[in-house]
C-alpha positions in Angstrom: -19.2 34.7 6.8 -18.2 33.2 10.1 -15.0 31.2 10.6 -16.0 27.6 11.3 -14.2 24.3 11.4 -14.1 22.5 8.1 -16.8 19.9 7.5 -16.0 16.3 8.4 -15.9 15.2 4.8 -13.1 17.7 4.1 -10.9 15.8 6.6 -11.1 12.4 5.0 -7.8 12.8 3.1 -5.9 14.6 5.9 -4.0 12.8 8.6 -2.2 13.8 11.8 1.3 15.2 11.0 2.7 13.3 14.0 1.2 9.7 13.9 -0.5 9.7 10.5 -3.9 8.6 11.8 -7.3 9.9 10.8 -8.5 13.3 12.1 -12.0 14.2 13.2 -13.7 17.5 14.0 -14.6 17.8 17.7 -16.3 21.1 18.6 -13.9 23.9 17.6 -10.7 21.7 17.2 -9.4 19.0 15.0 -8.7 15.8 17.0 -6.4 12.9 16.1 -8.0 9.4 16.6 -4.5 7.9 17.2 -2.3 10.0 19.4 -5.2 12.2 20.6 -3.5 15.5 19.8 -5.9 18.4 19.3 -5.2 21.0 16.7 -6.6 24.5 16.8 -8.8 26.0 14.0 -7.9 29.7 13.4 -10.3 31.7 11.3 -11.7 28.5 9.9 -8.3 27.0 8.9 -7.0 24.0 10.8 -3.4 24.6 12.1 -1.9 21.1 11.7 1.5 21.9 13.2 2.9 19.5 15.9 4.2 22.3 18.0 0.8 24.0 18.1 -1.1 20.8 19.1 -2.6 20.2 22.6 -2.0 16.7 23.9 -4.8 15.1 25.9 
């Protein structure tokens, strides 16, 4: 079993921990539609920690 990002439908109830906007899966990261932070996915699990986010 490979570690993949969660399907888009699994993110419908999850929001950005910083700005509380919707998240979307973009390639191998989870991206916020509001503040544009990008959260890593480690072994198939999104790491939604503000200090681990990359800001675009």
